[in-house]
DOZA-657424 format. One record per residue: x, y, z of N, C-alpha, C, O in turn; residue number from 1. Coordinates in steps of 0.1 Angstrom, whole numbers. Layout:
R    n_px    n_py    n_pz   ca_px   ca_py   ca_pz    c_px    c_py    c_pz    o_px    o_py    o_pz    nr
R       X       Y       Z       X       Y       Z       X       Y       Z       X       Y       Z   NUM
...
***
This chain:
R    n_px    n_py    n_pz   ca_px   ca_py   ca_pz    c_px    c_py    c_pz    o_px    o_py    o_pz    nr
R     402     346     892     415     342     897     413     339     912     407     347     919     1
R     419     328     917     418     324     931     428     332     939     439     335     935     2
R     424     334     951     434     341     961     443     331     966     440     320     970     3
R     456     335     967     466     326     973     466     327     988     464     338     993     4
R     467     316     995     467     317    1010     478     324    1015     489     323    1010     5
R     476     332    1025     487     340    1031     495     330    1040     490     322    1048     6
R     508     331    1039     517     322    1047     522     330    1059     526     341    1058     7
R     521     323    1070     526     328    1083     535     318    1089     535     306    1086     8
R     544     322    1098     553     313    1105     545     304    1114     549     292    1116     9
R     534     309    1120     527     301    1129     519     289    1122     518     278    1127    10
R     513     293    1111     505     283    1104     511     280    1090     510     288    1081    11
R     518     268    1089     523     265    1076     534     273    1071     534     278    1060    12
R     544     275    1080     557     282    1076     566     274    1068     561     265    1061    13
R     579     276    1068     589     270    1059     590     256    1063     594     248    1055    14
R     587     251    1075     590     237    1079     577     228    1076     578     216    1079    15
R     567     234    1070     555     226    1069     555     218    1056     546     209    1054    16
R     565     219    1047     567     212    1035     559     218    1023     559     213    1012    17
R     552     230    1025     545     236    1014     556     243    1006     566     248    1011    18
R     553     243     993     562     250     984     556     263     979     543     264     977    19
R     564     273     977     560     286     972     558     285     957     567     279     951    20
R     548     291     951     546     290     937     558     296     929     564     306     934    21
R     561     291     917     572     296     910     570     311     906     580     317     902    22
R     558     316     905     555     329     901     559     340     911     561     351     908    23
R     562     335     924     565     345     934     580     346     935     587     336     938    24
R     585     358     933     600     361     932     602     373     942     593     381     944    25
R     613     373     949     617     384     957     621     396     949     619     408     953    26
R     628     394     938     633     405     930     636     399     916     638     387     915    27
R     635     407     905     638     403     892     652     398     891     661     402     897    28
R     654     388     881     667     382     879     677     392     875     689     391     879    29
R     673     402     867     684     412     862     689     420     873     700     424     872    30
R     681     422     884     686     430     895     697     421     902     708     426     906    31
R     695     409     904     704     400     911     717     399     903     728     399     909    32
R     716     397     890     727     396     881     735     410     882     748     409     883    33
R     729     420     881     735     433     882     743     436     895     755     440     895    34
R     737     432     906     744     433     919     756     424     920     767     428     925    35
R     755     411     915     766     402     914     778     408     906     789     406     910    36
R     775     414     895     786     420     886     791     431     893     803     433     893    37
R     783     440     899     789     452     905     798     448     917     808     455     919    38
R     794     439     925     802     434     936     815     428     931     826     430     937    39
R     815     420     920     827     415     914     836     426     910     848     426     912    40
R     831     436     903     839     447     899     846     455     910     857     459     909    41
R     838     457     921     844     464     932     855     456     939     865     461     943    42
R     852     442     940     862     434     946     875     434     938     886     434     943    43
R     873     433     924     885     433     915     893     446     917     905     446     917    44
R     886     458     918     892     470     920     900     471     933     912     474     933    45
R     894     466     943     901     466     957     913     457     956     924     461     961    46
R     911     445     950     923     436     950     935     442     942     946     441     946    47
R     931     448     930     942     454     922     948     466     929     960     467     929    48
R     940     474     935     946     486     943     955     481     954     965     487     956    49
R     951     471     962     959     467     973     971     459     969     981     458     977    50
R     971     454     957     983     447     951     993     456     946    1004     451     943    51
R     990     469     945     999     479     940     998     482     926    1006     490     921    52
R     988     477     919     986     480     905     975     489     902     971     491     890    53
R     969     494     913     956     501     911     956     515     904     953     516     892    54
R     958     525     912     956     539     907     968     545     898     966     554     891    55
R     980     539     899     991     545     891     995     557     897     991     561     908    56
R    1005     565     890    1009     577     896    1002     588     890     998     589     879    57
R    1000     598     899     992     610     895    1001     622     894     996     634     895    58
R    1013     620     891    1022     632     890    1030     632     878    1038     641     876    59
***
């Protein structure tokens, strides 16, 4: 297997037109999807709570 060249900002950074191989990912897709769903649920809870329909009465 060949070694991939190391990318640095000084030599061939993002402005050089080089593309990162498709195999290089920052995180798995399921992690990104889970975070998006969790943020959407938290935002929905906050909106419902601030709108007055959130927690209900505890008494």
